[in-house]
N, C-alpha and C positions, 0 to 999 in steps of 0.2 A: 491418467497421465499426471505426472508430478508437476506442480507449479514451480517448485524449487529446483534449481540446478544443484544437486547435492555435491557434485565434485567441486564446483565453485564455492558453494557454501562452506565445505570443509576446508578449502584453501583459504577462504576469507577469515575463518575463525581458528586457524591452525595453531596459533600461539596463545589461545585463551583456554582456561580451565572450563570444564563442562559447567561448573557452577556459575561462572561469569556469563557464558552463553545462555544458560537458562534464565538468568536475571534479565538479560537484554530481551529475550523472547517474552518473558512475563511482562516486562514494561510495555512492549509493543502490544501484546494481547490486551492489557489493561486499558490502553488508549484507543485501540482500533475502532471500537463501536462508536465512541464519541467523535472520532475523526470522520467516520462515515456520516454520522448525523450532521456534522458541521458542513460537509460537502453538500449534502442534500439541501440543507437550509440555504446555503450560498446559491445553489442552482435554482431552487424555488423562488428565491428573492432576486434573482438575476444580479447578484452581488459579485461581479466579475473580479473586482480587486481582491476581495477575501477568498474567493474561489481559487484564484491564481496562487495566493499565498498558502492557503491550506493544502492545495494539491501539491505544491512544491515541497512543503514540509512532509507530507505523507509519503510522497515519492522518495524523498531522501531516506526515510526510515525503511521503506520497503526495499530499497537498494541494498541494505545490509544483508538481506536474506537471499540474494541471488535468485529472485523470482521475476524473470523477464516480462511475462505477460501483464501482471498487475502493475509493474513498474512502468511499462510502456503506456498502458491505458491511463495511468495517473499523469504521466508526462503529457499525454494528449489533452487531458482535462486542463492542465496548467496552460498549455499553449492556446487552446481554444478560448480560455478565459482571458488571456492576454489580448487576444484578437477580438474579444467581445462577440464571439461567434456562437451565440446562444442556441441557434437552431440545431447544431450538431452535438451540443453538450449532453442532453438527456440520453441520446443513443450510446454515447461513449460511457456514461455513468452506468447505464443498464448493463453493459458488458463488464464494467469494472467490478460491480457488486459481487457477482458469483466468483470472479477471479480472486478477489481479496478474501472471500469466504473460504475458498479452497486453500489459499495460503495460510489462513488462520487455522484451518483444520490440520494441515500438515505440521504446523509449528506445535499445535496442541499434542499431536501424536509424537512428535520429537521429544517433548517434555516427559512423556510416559516411559521413555526408554531408560 
């Protein structure tokens, strides 16, 4: 199952050259692993302020790619961090990791076309 809603993706990027889209994707891919590591550190350290900030930032970037599942899970991380609801955060993050990895794989595949 595709993580990306390709109809919405194409509509979102309809006015951009493939070269520009590829650059946006490459920038995301270059930063994604570091963003995941930062989220993990924030969760491990129960640093809710930075978790909220980093989840919000990651969510905004994910939103560009019309991927509702990782977007929603990242939004949930942000909200839980704002509420300092630490007991639920690890479970949401456990769902987020494979979802974001699937998004990354789909974007890598897109770049090969």
